[in-house]
Structure formats: C-alpha cells, structure tokens
C-alpha positions as CSV (number, residue, x, y, z in Angstrom):
1,M,137.4,87.4,94.5
2,T,138.4,90.2,96.9
3,T,137.4,93.8,96.4
4,N,139.0,96.9,97.9
5,A,135.5,98.4,98.6
6,V,135.4,100.0,102.0
7,P,132.2,99.0,103.8
8,R,129.8,101.9,104.1
9,I,128.5,102.2,107.7
10,G,126.1,104.8,108.8
11,C,122.7,105.8,110.3
12,A,119.2,106.4,109.1
13,G,119.5,110.2,109.1
14,W,122.3,112.5,110.3
15,S,120.7,114.0,113.4
16,I,123.3,114.0,116.2
17,P,121.9,113.1,119.7
18,T,122.9,115.5,122.4
19,A,124.5,112.7,124.4
20,Q,126.8,111.9,121.4
21,A,127.7,115.5,120.4
22,T,131.3,115.1,121.5
23,L,131.8,112.2,119.1
24,F,131.1,114.7,116.2
25,P,133.4,117.6,117.0
26,G,134.1,120.7,114.9
27,E,132.0,123.4,113.3
28,G,129.2,123.2,110.8
29,S,125.8,121.6,110.4
30,H,124.8,118.3,111.8
31,L,125.4,116.8,108.3
32,E,128.9,118.3,108.0
33,R,129.9,117.0,111.4
34,Y,128.3,113.6,110.7
35,A,130.1,113.2,107.4
36,R,133.4,113.8,109.0
37,R,132.9,110.7,111.1
38,F,130.9,108.3,108.8
39,N,131.1,107.6,105.0
40,A,127.4,107.0,104.4
41,V,123.9,107.9,105.4
42,E,120.4,106.9,104.6
43,I,117.8,109.6,103.7
44,N,114.5,108.4,105.1
45,S,112.5,111.7,104.8
46,S,112.2,111.2,101.0
47,F,109.9,108.3,101.8
48,Y,107.3,110.7,103.3
49,R,107.6,113.8,101.2
50,P,109.6,115.1,98.1
51,H,112.5,117.4,98.5
52,Q,113.4,120.1,96.1
53,P,116.4,119.4,93.8
54,R,118.2,122.3,95.4
55,T,117.9,120.6,98.8
56,Y,119.7,117.6,97.5
57,A,122.4,119.8,95.9
58,K,122.8,121.6,99.2
59,W,123.3,118.3,101.0
60,A,125.8,117.1,98.4
61,A,127.9,120.3,98.9
62,Q,128.2,119.7,102.6
63,V,129.9,116.3,102.4
64,P,133.4,115.1,101.3
65,D,134.1,113.4,98.0
66,G,134.0,109.9,99.3
67,F,130.7,110.2,101.1
68,R,127.5,108.6,99.7
69,F,123.7,109.0,100.3
70,A,121.3,106.2,100.1
71,V,117.8,107.6,99.4
72,K,114.5,105.9,100.3
73,F,112.0,105.8,97.5
74,P,108.6,107.5,98.1
75,R,105.8,105.6,99.8
76,A,103.4,107.1,97.2
77,V,104.3,104.2,95.0
78,T,105.5,101.5,97.3
79,H,102.7,101.7,99.9
80,Q,99.9,103.7,98.3
81,S,99.8,102.5,94.7
82,R,101.6,99.3,95.6
83,L,104.2,99.6,92.8
84,R,101.5,100.3,90.1
85,E,101.6,103.4,87.9
86,P,105.0,104.6,89.1
87,D,106.0,106.8,86.1
88,E,105.2,110.2,87.4
89,T,106.6,109.6,90.9
90,V,109.7,107.9,89.5
91,S,110.4,110.8,87.1
92,A,110.1,113.5,89.8
93,F,112.1,111.5,92.3
94,A,114.9,110.9,89.7
95,T,115.0,114.7,88.9
96,Q,115.4,115.5,92.6
97,V,118.1,112.9,93.6
98,R,120.2,113.5,90.5
99,E,121.3,116.7,92.3
100,L,123.4,114.6,94.6
101,G,125.7,113.9,91.7
102,D,128.5,111.5,92.4
103,R,127.4,111.4,96.1
104,L,124.3,109.4,95.2
105,G,124.5,105.8,96.5
106,P,121.7,103.2,96.4
107,I,118.0,103.8,96.0
108,L,116.2,102.0,98.8
109,V,112.8,100.5,98.0
110,Q,111.0,99.4,101.2
111,L,107.8,97.4,100.6
112,P,104.8,97.1,103.0
113,P,104.4,93.8,104.9
114,S,101.1,93.1,103.1
115,L,102.5,93.4,99.5
116,A,103.0,89.9,98.0
117,F,105.3,89.4,95.0
118,E,103.7,89.8,91.6
119,A,106.3,89.3,88.9
120,D,104.7,91.5,86.3
121,V,104.0,94.4,88.6
122,A,107.4,94.3,90.4
123,G,109.2,93.8,87.1
124,A,107.5,96.8,85.5
125,F,108.3,99.0,88.5
126,F,112.0,98.1,88.6
127,E,112.3,98.6,84.9
128,T,110.8,102.1,85.2
129,L,113.1,103.0,88.1
130,R,116.1,101.6,86.2
131,S,115.3,103.6,83.1
132,H,115.4,106.9,85.1
133,L,118.4,106.3,87.4
134,D,121.8,104.8,86.9
135,A,122.3,103.9,90.6
136,P,122.3,100.7,92.6
137,I,118.8,99.6,93.7
138,V,118.1,97.7,96.9
139,C,114.8,96.4,98.0
140,E,113.5,95.6,101.5
141,P,110.5,93.3,100.9
142,R,108.6,92.1,104.0
143,H,106.1,89.6,102.6
144,A,107.2,86.0,102.7
145,T,106.6,85.5,99.0
146,W,109.6,87.7,98.1
147,F,112.1,85.3,99.7
148,E,111.5,82.2,97.6
149,P,114.7,80.8,96.0
150,S,112.8,80.7,92.7
151,L,113.1,84.6,92.6
152,D,116.9,84.6,92.1
153,P,116.5,85.0,88.4
154,F,114.1,87.9,88.9
155,W,116.7,89.8,91.1
156,A,119.4,89.1,88.6
157,R,117.4,90.2,85.6
158,H,116.7,93.6,87.2
159,G,120.0,94.0,89.0
160,V,118.4,94.5,92.4
161,A,119.8,93.6,95.8
162,R,117.6,92.3,98.5
163,V,118.1,94.0,101.8
164,A,118.8,92.0,105.0
165,A,116.8,93.4,107.9
166,D,116.8,92.9,111.6
167,P,114.4,91.9,113.1
168,A,113.7,89.5,110.2
169,R,110.1,88.7,109.5
170,V,111.1,85.4,108.0
171,P,114.6,83.7,108.4
172,E,115.6,84.5,104.8
173,A,115.0,88.2,105.5
174,A,118.1,88.3,107.6
175,I,120.3,87.4,104.6
176,A,121.5,90.0,102.2
177,G,120.8,88.6,98.7
178,G,119.7,89.5,95.3
179,A,122.0,90.9,92.6
180,G,123.9,94.1,91.7
181,P,127.1,95.6,93.1
182,V,125.7,96.3,96.7
183,R,124.8,94.2,99.7
184,Y,122.7,96.1,102.1
185,W,121.7,95.6,105.8
186,R,119.2,97.6,107.8
187,L,119.5,97.0,111.5
188,H,116.3,98.5,113.0
189,G,117.0,97.6,116.6
190,S,115.9,94.6,118.6
191,P,114.1,93.2,120.5
192,T,112.4,96.6,120.5
193,V,112.4,98.0,117.0
194,Y,114.0,101.5,116.8
195,Y,114.7,101.7,120.5
196,D,117.2,98.9,121.6
197,A,121.0,98.9,121.1
198,Y,123.0,96.0,119.7
199,G,126.4,96.1,121.4
200,D,129.5,94.3,120.3
201,E,128.4,90.7,120.9
202,R,125.2,91.0,118.9
203,L,127.0,93.0,116.1
204,A,129.7,90.4,115.7
205,P,127.7,88.1,113.3
206,W,126.7,91.1,111.2
207,A,130.4,92.1,111.0
208,Q,131.2,88.6,109.7
209,A,128.5,88.8,107.1
210,V,129.7,92.2,105.9
211,R,133.3,91.0,105.6
212,A,132.1,88.0,103.6
213,A,130.1,90.2,101.2
214,R,133.1,92.4,100.7
215,D,135.4,89.5,100.1
216,A,132.9,88.2,97.5
217,G,133.2,91.4,95.5
218,A,130.2,93.5,96.7
219,E,130.1,96.9,98.3
220,P,128.6,96.4,101.8
221,W,126.2,99.0,103.3
222,V,125.0,98.8,106.9
223,I,122.5,101.3,108.2
224,M,121.7,101.6,111.8
225,D,118.0,102.5,112.2
226,N,117.8,102.2,116.0
227,T,117.6,106.0,116.3
228,A,114.8,106.5,118.9
229,R,117.1,106.6,121.9
230,G,120.2,107.7,120.1
231,H,121.8,104.2,119.9
232,A,122.5,104.3,116.1
233,P,125.8,106.3,116.1
234,I,127.3,104.2,118.9
235,D,126.4,100.9,117.2
236,A,127.7,102.1,113.9
237,M,131.0,103.0,115.5
238,R,131.1,99.6,117.3
239,L,130.5,97.8,113.9
240,E,133.3,99.8,112.3
241,A,135.6,98.8,115.2
242,L,134.7,95.1,114.8
243,L,135.3,95.2,111.1
244,A,138.7,96.9,111.6
245,T,139.7,94.3,114.2
246,D,138.5,91.5,111.9
247,A,140.5,92.9,109.0
248,A,143.6,93.3,111.1
249,G,143.3,89.7,112.2
C-alpha cells in the first residue's frame, strides 16, 4: 500500500542557530521563520515544565495550516512516578496541548533507561493518555525489555508506535515499530549524542527507512536532536534532499 503522506522532517525545538540564520529568511519570530522552512517540530520543553494553554494557542497561531507539533509528555510521570498515578498530570497536559488544535501531532512518551516493561502499569498509563487525547502516541523506551517481539500485541492493542532512536541502546531500538498511523525517528547525534552531525552518507539509510514506512502506509516523522552545535537544521535539510532525490528516482 502507498500513501500520499508527506514525511514530516524537523528539529527538537525551533531555535535558529546564528550560523544558519540565512536559511530561515524573512520577518517574524524564530517559530514563524522555522515553520516556513519545515513542516514539523518537536516541543521538548513540555517534558520539564508545563506551559499555559494560551502559550500553545500562541504557537499554533504562528504556523501555517499544514504544520504539526509533536509534544513531549512530562517527566513527572515518565521518570518520577514511572508511569504510575498519571491521571492528574495527563488531564492537565491534555488541557494544555488541545490549544494546538489541528496543529497537534504525536504525543512523545520518552521513558528512562532504568524503566523495565510492566504490562499492567504501561497498559494503564496508555489507556489513561488515550482517554484524554485523540492524537497519535509514540513511545521511546530505552530498557531492553520493551523490545521483545512478544510485545507486538501490546503496541497494537494500545495503538502506540515505538520510536526508533540513534544511538540505539539495543539493535531493535534502531527500528521504528509498534502500531498506529505514525512511524517516528529521533536522531540524537552520534557518536557524540547531541553534538555530532550526520551528513549525507550516514543519513542515507534513514532516508530509505522513512521511504519504506511511507510506502507501507504510515506517516513518517524524523526529528533531529543534535542541536548542541547547531547541526540539526542542516541535517534535517539534508534528509529532505535525500528523500526528494529518492522519490524522483
């Protein structure tokens, strides 16, 4: 099956490095300039602290119709309570991000490396999140127990996609899996996380994986998280060019 979904390529945050300012011409805020060049962004600040609903509404008003925000779920539940007792945080988070309206994309749930899979706990969490938000959910687990093939029915039951991450903590973590309408990649930079660029040669295999996901009927998302030295926008543009070349071929 082939879908017409356009891959969503962007960065973790919309800050524009000074060295790349000319790549984002025109007037307006960093977000407005960023959204004229890319069609997606990942909000990471929501992981650390809540934002007022009016803040999300303001961001939504600054981007064009086709733009989408992925939003990272708060660490208060993922890292501090370890997916237990999520109700209050989920309810507040949902109230906030609903102000993005039709600009809301996936909800990203990143788990701590020490958090092993527990079916009852994880299932209750995703059920709570799903009951509050009608949005794709993607999960970046980092403990090896989350990558067992026996978990395929779990992902399918909850409609959750499993994020592919680079660097991958286990080989399976490099593969975008799970269920739901989205396939999601987070490229953190390697060999030095957050700092190193990828370049065309190292991005080529990711481009092939993205194209395969799209051809299989999913909406691919790729977020460049190698932001520390400003490499993310350049690598995102490189990946876009590789996908355009691949499609033309």
